[in-house]
C-alpha positions in Angstrom: 76.0 97.2 129.3 74.4 96.9 125.8 74.0 93.2 124.9 76.5 91.9 122.4 79.5 93.6 124.0 81.9 92.1 126.5 81.8 95.5 128.2 85.5 96.1 128.6 88.6 97.3 126.8 92.2 96.3 127.5 95.1 98.9 127.3 98.6 97.5 127.1 101.8 99.6 127.6 104.5 97.7 125.8 107.3 99.9 127.1 106.5 99.7 130.7 105.0 96.2 130.6 101.7 97.2 132.3 98.1 96.7 131.4 94.7 97.8 132.5 91.1 96.6 131.9 88.6 99.4 131.5 84.9 99.7 130.9 83.7 100.0 127.3 82.3 103.5 126.6 78.7 102.8 125.9 78.1 106.1 124.2 80.8 105.5 121.6 79.4 102.0 121.1 75.9 103.4 120.4 77.2 106.0 118.0 79.9 104.0 116.2 78.9 100.3 116.9 82.4 98.9 117.4 85.2 97.7 115.1 86.5 100.3 112.7 84.0 103.0 114.0 84.9 102.7 117.7 88.6 102.4 116.8 88.6 105.6 114.7 86.9 107.5 117.5 89.6 106.3 119.9 92.4 107.2 117.5 91.0 110.7 116.9 90.5 111.4 120.6 93.7 110.0 122.1 96.4 111.2 119.6 97.8 114.6 118.6 98.0 115.7 115.0 101.3 115.0 113.3 102.5 111.9 115.3 105.0 109.6 113.7 103.1 106.5 112.4 106.1 104.4 113.4 106.7 106.1 116.6 105.6 105.3 120.2 102.6 107.8 120.1 100.7 105.8 117.4 98.4 103.3 119.2 97.6 100.0 117.5 94.0 99.3 118.1 92.4 95.9 117.7 88.6 96.2 117.7 85.7 93.8 117.6 82.0 94.5 117.2 78.7 93.2 118.7 78.3 90.4 116.1 81.8 88.9 116.8 81.7 85.9 119.1 78.3 84.8 117.7 77.7 82.0 115.2 76.3 84.5 112.6 77.8 83.6 109.2 80.8 85.8 108.3 81.0 87.4 111.8 84.6 86.2 112.1 86.5 89.5 111.4 88.5 91.9 113.5 89.5 95.5 112.7 92.9 97.1 113.2 93.1 100.9 113.4 96.1 103.3 113.6 97.7 106.1 111.8 98.9 104.7 108.5 102.7 104.8 107.8 101.9 104.3 104.1 99.5 107.2 103.6 100.0 109.4 106.7 96.2 109.4 107.2 93.7 107.0 108.7 94.9 103.5 108.7 92.7 100.5 109.0 92.3 96.9 107.9 90.2 93.9 108.7 90.9 90.2 108.7 89.1 86.9 109.0 90.6 83.9 110.7 89.7 83.2 114.3 91.3 86.0 116.3 88.1 88.1 116.6 86.2 85.1 118.0 89.1 84.6 120.5 89.0 88.3 121.6 85.3 88.1 122.4 85.8 84.7 124.2 88.4 86.5 126.3 85.8 89.2 127.1 87.6 92.0 125.3 85.9 94.4 122.9 88.9 96.6 122.2 92.6 96.1 122.7 94.8 99.1 122.6 98.6 98.6 122.3 100.5 101.7 123.3 104.2 102.7 123.3 107.0 100.5 122.0 108.9 97.6 123.5 112.7 97.8 123.4 113.0 94.1 122.5 110.8 91.6 120.6 107.8 90.7 122.7 104.6 88.7 122.4 101.4 88.9 124.5 99.4 86.1 126.0 96.0 87.3 127.3 93.9 85.1 129.5 90.5 86.8 129.6 89.0 84.5 132.3 91.8 85.5 134.7 92.1 89.1 133.4 95.9 88.5 133.0 98.4 89.6 130.4 101.8 88.0 130.1 104.6 89.8 128.3 106.8 87.1 126.9 110.2 87.5 125.2 109.7 86.8 121.4 113.4 86.8 120.3 113.0 83.1 119.3 110.2 84.0 117.0 111.7 87.2 115.5 112.5 86.6 111.8 110.1 83.7 111.4 107.3 83.6 108.9 103.6 83.8 109.9 103.0 80.1 109.2 105.9 78.9 111.4 105.1 81.5 114.1 101.5 80.3 114.5 102.5 76.7 114.4 104.9 77.3 117.3 102.3 79.2 119.3 99.9 76.3 119.0 96.2 75.7 118.3 94.9 76.1 121.8 94.8 79.9 121.6 93.7 82.5 119.0 96.6 84.4 117.4 97.4 87.6 115.5 101.0 87.7 114.2 103.3 89.6 111.9 106.0 88.2 109.6 109.4 89.6 108.6 107.8 92.4 106.6 106.2 93.8 109.7 109.4 93.4 111.7 111.3 95.3 109.0 108.7 98.0 108.8 107.6 97.4 105.2 105.0 100.1 104.7 102.4 97.6 103.3 103.0 94.9 105.9 99.9 93.2 107.4 98.7 91.2 110.4 97.8 87.6 110.0 95.3 85.3 111.7 95.4 81.7 110.5 95.8 82.2 106.8 93.9 85.5 106.6 95.5 88.9 106.7 94.6 92.4 107.8 96.6 93.6 104.8 96.2 97.2 103.9 97.6 100.6 105.0 100.7 99.2 106.8 99.1 98.1 110.1 101.7 95.3 110.3 104.5 97.8 110.1 103.0 99.6 113.1 102.9 96.3 115.0 106.5 95.7 114.0 107.5 99.2 115.2 106.3 98.2 118.6 108.5 95.1 118.5 105.2 93.2 119.0 105.5 89.8 117.2 102.2 88.1 118.3 99.1 88.4 120.4 97.5 85.2 121.7 94.1 85.3 123.5 92.1 82.7 125.3 88.9 82.7 127.4 85.5 81.1 127.8 83.1 84.0 127.9 79.8 83.5 126.1 78.1 86.3 124.1 75.0 87.7 125.7 72.1 88.6 123.4 68.9 90.5 123.9 66.8 87.8 122.0 68.9 84.7 121.6 66.0 82.5 120.3 65.1 84.9 117.5 68.8 85.2 116.6 69.2 81.4 116.5 66.1 80.8 114.4 66.9 83.6 112.0 70.5 82.5 111.6 69.3 79.1 110.4 67.3 80.9 107.7 70.3 82.9 106.6 72.5 79.9 106.5 70.0 78.3 104.2 69.8 81.4 102.1 73.6 81.6 101.8 73.9 78.0 100.8 71.3 78.4 98.0 72.6 81.8 96.8 74.2 81.8 93.3 77.3 83.7 94.6 77.7 82.8 98.3 76.6 79.2 98.0 77.7 78.3 94.5 80.3 80.3 92.6 82.2 81.1 95.8 82.2 77.5 96.8 83.2 76.3 93.3 85.7 78.9 92.2 86.3 81.4 95.1 86.9 85.0 94.3 88.9 83.9 91.3 85.6 83.6 89.4 85.7 87.4 89.0 88.8 87.2 86.7 86.8 86.1 83.7 84.2 88.9 84.2 86.7 91.8 84.7 88.9 90.6 81.8 85.9 90.4 79.5 84.8 93.9 80.5 88.3 95.4 80.1 88.9 96.4 83.7 91.4 93.9 85.0 94.8 95.5 85.6 97.3 94.6 83.0 100.9 95.9 82.4 100.7 98.3 85.4 97.1 99.3 84.5 98.2 100.4 81.0 95.2 98.4 79.7 92.3 96.3 81.1 92.5 93.1 79.2 95.1 90.2 79.3 95.0 87.7 76.5 96.1 84.8 78.7 93.8 85.6 81.7 91.9 82.4 81.4 94.8 80.5 82.9 94.4 82.7 86.0 90.7 82.2 86.6 89.0 80.4 89.5 87.6 78.0 87.0 91.2 77.1 85.8 92.4 76.7 89.4 89.4 74.4 90.1 90.3 72.2 87.2 94.1 72.2 87.6 95.6 73.3 90.9 93.1 73.0 93.8 93.8 70.2 96.3 92.1 69.0 99.5 89.1 70.8 100.9 88.1 74.4 100.4 88.4 76.5 103.5 86.5 79.1 105.4 86.8 81.3 108.5 85.4 80.1 111.8 81.6 79.7 111.7 81.4 80.8 108.1 79.4 78.6 105.6 80.9 80.4 102.6 83.9 78.3 101.6 85.7 81.1 99.6 89.2 79.9 100.5 91.2 77.8 98.0 93.7 75.2 99.0 96.7 74.6 96.7 100.1 72.9 96.9 103.2 75.0 97.0 106.5 73.1 96.6 108.3 72.7 99.8 105.5 74.0 101.9 102.6 71.6 101.4 99.0 72.6 101.2 98.3 76.3 101.8 95.8 79.0 101.0 95.5 79.8 97.3 95.4 83.3 95.8 92.2 85.5 95.9 91.0 87.7 93.0 93.1 90.7 94.0 96.3 88.6 94.0 95.4 87.0 90.6 95.0 90.5 89.2 97.8 92.4 90.8 100.4 89.5 90.8 99.1 87.8 87.7 97.6 89.9 84.9 99.1 93.1 86.0 102.6 91.6 85.7 101.5 89.7 82.5 102.2 86.4 84.3 99.9 83.7 83.0 101.5 80.9 85.1 99.0 80.2 88.0 101.6 78.1 89.9 104.0 81.1 90.0 101.2 83.3 91.3 100.4 80.7 93.9 104.0 80.6 95.0 104.2 84.4 95.3 100.9 84.5 97.2 102.3 82.0 99.7 105.6 84.0 100.0 103.6 87.2 100.6 101.4 85.6 103.2 104.3 84.0 105.0 106.3 87.3 105.0 103.1 89.1 106.1 102.6 91.5 103.1 99.6 93.0 101.3 99.6 91.3 97.8 97.7 94.3 96.3 100.4 96.8 97.2 103.1 94.2 96.5 101.8 93.6 92.9 101.4 97.3 92.3 105.0 98.1 93.4 106.5 95.3 91.3 104.5 96.3 88.2 105.6 99.9 88.7 109.2 98.8 89.0 108.8 96.8 85.8 107.5 99.8 84.0 110.5 101.9 85.3 112.7 99.1 83.9 110.8 99.1 80.6 111.3 102.9 80.2 115.0 102.8 81.2 114.4 104.7 84.4 115.7 102.0 86.7 117.7 98.8 86.3 115.8 96.3 88.5 116.0 93.1 86.4 112.3 92.8 86.6 110.3 92.6 83.3 106.7 92.1 82.3 105.9 88.5 81.4 109.1 87.2 82.9 109.0 85.5 86.4 112.8 85.7 86.8 113.7 87.6 89.9 110.2 88.1 91.3 110.5 85.5 94.1 113.8 87.0 95.2 112.4 90.5 95.1 109.5 89.5 97.4 111.9 88.3 100.0 114.2 91.4 99.4 111.2 93.7 100.1 110.2 91.8 103.2 113.8 92.0 104.6 114.6 95.5 103.1 117.6 94.1 101.2 119.1 96.0 98.2 116.5 97.6 95.9 113.8 95.8 97.9 114.4 98.5 100.5 113.0 101.1 98.1 110.1 99.0 97.0 109.2 98.4 100.7 108.1 102.0 100.9 105.4 101.7 98.3 104.6 103.3 94.9 104.2 106.9 96.0 107.7 107.1 97.5 109.2 105.1 94.7 107.9 107.6 92.1 109.2 110.5 94.2 112.7 108.9 94.1 112.8 107.5 90.5 110.1 109.4 88.6 107.1 107.9 86.9 104.4 109.9 88.8 102.1 109.7 85.8 102.0 105.9 86.0 102.3 105.5 89.8 99.1 103.6 90.6 98.0 104.9 94.0 95.5 107.2 95.7 96.7 109.0 98.9 99.7 106.6 98.9 97.6 103.4 98.9 98.0 101.3 95.8 94.9 100.6 93.6 93.1 97.3 93.9 92.3 95.2 90.8 89.5 97.2 89.1 90.4 99.7 86.4 88.2 102.8 87.1 88.2 103.9 83.4 85.7 101.1 82.9 83.9 101.5 86.2 83.2 105.2 86.9 81.6 104.9 90.3 84.5 102.8 91.5 86.8 105.6 90.4 84.9 108.1 92.5 85.2 105.6 95.4 88.9 105.2 94.9 89.4 109.0 94.9 87.3 109.7 98.0 87.7 106.7 100.3 89.6 107.8 103.3 92.2 105.1 103.5 93.1 105.5 99.7 92.7 103.4 96.6 90.6 100.6 98.1 87.7 98.5 96.8 86.4 97.0 100.1 85.6 100.4 101.7 82.6 100.5 99.4 82.5 98.1 96.5 80.8 100.2 93.9 82.2 98.1 91.1 79.7 95.3 92.1 76.8 97.6 91.3 78.1 98.7 87.9 80.8 96.3 86.5 81.1 92.8 88.0 77.8 91.9 89.7 74.7 90.2 88.2 72.7 93.4 88.0 74.8 96.2 86.6 74.1 99.7 85.2 76.1 101.3 82.4 79.6 101.7 84.0 80.6 104.5 81.8 78.0 107.2 82.0 77.5 109.7 84.9 74.2 108.4 86.3 74.4 107.4 89.9 78.2 107.5 89.8 78.4 109.9 92.7 75.4 108.4 94.5 76.4 104.7 94.6 79.9 105.4 96.2 78.3 107.3 99.1 75.7 104.6 99.9 78.3 101.8 99.5 81.0 103.6 101.6 78.5 104.2 104.4 77.4 100.6 104.4 81.0 99.4 104.4 81.8 101.5 107.4 79.0 99.9 109.4 79.8 96.4 108.1 83.4 96.9 109.2 82.2 98.1 112.6 80.0 95.2 113.4 82.5 93.5 112.3 81.3 91.4 109.4 82.8 90.1 106.1 82.1 92.4 103.2 81.0 89.3 101.2 77.8 89.2 103.3 76.6 92.1 101.0 76.7 89.9 98.0 73.5 88.3 99.2 71.7 91.6 98.8 71.0 90.8 95.2 68.4 87.9 95.3 68.6 84.7 93.4 65.9 85.8 91.0 68.0 88.7 89.7 70.9 86.3 89.1 68.6 84.0 87.1 67.4 86.8 84.8 68.5 86.8 81.2 70.6 90.0 80.7 69.2 90.2 77.2 65.6 90.1 78.3 63.3 93.2 78.2 62.6 92.6 81.9 66.2 92.9 82.8 66.8 95.9 80.6 63.8 97.6 82.1 64.9 97.0 85.7 68.4 98.3 84.9 67.0 101.4 83.2 64.7 102.1 86.2 67.6 101.7 88.7 70.0 103.8 86.6 67.5 106.7 86.5 66.3 106.4 90.1 68.5 109.2 91.4 66.8 110.9 94.4 64.6 107.8 95.0 67.7 105.6 95.4 69.1 107.9 98.1 65.7 108.2 99.8 65.1 104.5 99.9 68.5 103.6 101.3 68.2 106.2 104.0 64.7 105.3 105.3 64.6 104.3 109.0 62.1 101.6 109.7 62.1 97.9 110.4 65.3 95.8 109.9 65.2 94.0 106.6 68.7 92.7 105.8 70.4 90.0 107.9 73.0 92.3 109.4 70.3 94.7 110.5 68.2 91.8 112.1 71.3 90.2 113.7 72.3 93.6 115.2 68.7 94.1 116.5 68.4 90.7 118.0 71.7 90.9 119.7 71.6 94.5 121.1 67.9 95.0 121.5 68.0 98.2 119.6 66.0 98.4 116.4 68.4 98.9 113.5 67.3 99.5 109.8 69.2 100.4 106.6 68.6 104.1 107.3 70.2 103.8 110.7 73.2 102.0 109.2 73.5 104.7 106.6 73.5 107.4 109.3 76.1 105.6 111.4 78.2 104.9 108.4 78.1 108.5 107.4 79.2 109.4 110.9 82.2 107.1 110.8 83.1 108.2 107.3 83.0 111.9 108.2 85.1 111.3 111.3 87.7 109.5 109.2 87.6 112.5 106.8 88.2 114.9 109.7 91.1 112.8 110.9 92.7 113.0 107.4 92.1 116.7 107.2 93.8 117.1 110.6 96.8 115.1 109.3 97.2 117.2 106.2 95.2 115.3 103.6 92.8 117.6 101.7 90.5 117.6 98.7 93.5 117.9 96.5 94.3 114.3 97.4 90.8 113.2 96.2 92.2 112.3 92.8 93.2 109.4 90.6 96.6 108.5 89.0 97.3 110.6 85.9 97.1 107.4 83.8 93.5 106.9 85.0 92.5 110.5 84.3 94.1 111.1 80.9 94.8 107.8 79.1 91.8 106.1 77.4 91.6 102.4 77.2 88.4 102.0 75.2 87.9 103.1 71.5 85.0 105.4 72.3 87.0 107.3 75.0 88.8 110.5 74.3 90.4 110.7 77.8 90.3 108.8 81.0 88.0 108.8 84.0 85.7 111.9 84.3 86.4 112.6 87.9 86.3 116.3 87.5 82.6 116.1 86.5 81.7 113.7 89.4 83.6 115.0 92.4 81.7 118.2 92.9 78.4 116.3 92.9 79.9 113.8 95.4 81.0 116.6 97.7 77.5 118.2 97.5 75.7 115.0 98.3 78.1 114.3 101.2 77.3 117.8 102.7 80.9 119.0 102.2 82.0 122.3 100.8 83.8 122.8 97.5 87.1 122.0 99.0 85.9 118.7 100.3 85.5 119.7 104.0 82.4 118.6 105.9 80.3 121.6 106.8 79.5 122.3 110.4 75.8 121.5 109.6 76.8 118.0 108.3 79.0 117.3 111.4 76.3 118.4 113.8 73.6 116.4 112.0 75.7 113.3 112.2 76.8 114.0 115.8 80.5 114.0 114.8 82.4 115.6 117.6 85.7 117.2 116.5 
């Protein structure tokens, strides 16, 4: 078995209460690494087209990668893969916490949950004894994620759902500690199986090809991260909330259901404001991670809990025109406890507010007014009253009540907190990413809008190139499985310290912006490992991995996801943006919205797809994508 893997998978039949440990498929591991890649291959190969996402034929796949179980910084994540009940296409999400570490300690690379239990159940998996216990979970059904994990105790590693998952809210997530695999409705699939929680335990140690080289290099990386301007300083001081000030200044933070990109009162929602006014106790991080990006805040009646991240501050704050940080903290806690994605939650509430504003629906929810929001969050989680409609997401809400032109989703997945009209590459990424309107399946906005080294976000240069490179990299990051924040360290400290007004900075930006073919060539070169994830993967598995190898593997995963979506009925017609993004300008110099029509054909060509967005046989063969 390749080093870095436990070497076995576990299949659990929830209906018949049976289980089987099986060998890991080494060929799939070599081609797809693990995590999201391995899980997507399994989903494609073991399911028929057209299955009901909330039916018994949709497997729920928990997947780790070769870096999980090590002490590599940010190697604490697990991936969840299934058919999405929200989009009808590929569904996946990743989460931090401690569950991934627990899976590898239990000697399990992949856990596949099949069929559906007739009554609430939880699993206790003892990896050392190769035992799985099916335990009645009726006593936990209806409880929030915080209480559920408290009852289950700290001696095992847990993945749980809250009431939102139990009630099949289409944007429900799966929680480990205070982190959540939030997007695409993976929690609803877990709820459809009546599976309340999974607990794992074991004492297996990760085997590496070169443990000494890994150990010494990891010390170097930890020092680099601690000294890095983002990973070691702004993240530690302000968390992801530090981005609020930047996106608001650049006019791309969602405001009034994405009607505009600037909120006058955004400063009261920044990470800096939280640090000065609402943070308590110590900052938090996932297991073995030196980047303390987690915030700790007090929520009345619930004590000290995790504070909101940037996406929540944007979607539940500025997008609702709510400047009260304490209200946003309360809503963030409620969403986490119910087990819901705050991105989709904020988007569906803002959409409902605009319906109210236009007289298309009487919801009692209004921009700038917190009245009724807390109650609606709980109504959504329990599918009470109007909350039953909101629980189905923006796409279905717009089909029922109207408002298609301002329904902020792609392929059914609600947009995250970056307005693509001020970040053109991010708009291409939203439109083409296989799971829908997501920012962490690439992260192009960091290269053009919010990072320390950014090109002009509103011209056409590199705007089809960057999304491809970033999407491929994200596929491999999510297959190792690492935190996407590890990519922030790619831009060295020296760049952060450059004066944006200096001629040296302007020259560097101009050269990068006009690099074109050279950019694609350099990112695709196969040679020696340079970045930390490449070196970790090399030291652990014994196989030399470079950026070019990762781009190839990422392209393989991305194209397989694309073929899955095509099989399920999603086509190039779904590679679009909401009408508001395409036709409504938000900057004075703009005559329309995002120029997707000019960029999409180039993206398809660079991907090796035909004019309809279908991967050519040549492309699939080159990438070894078997379909």
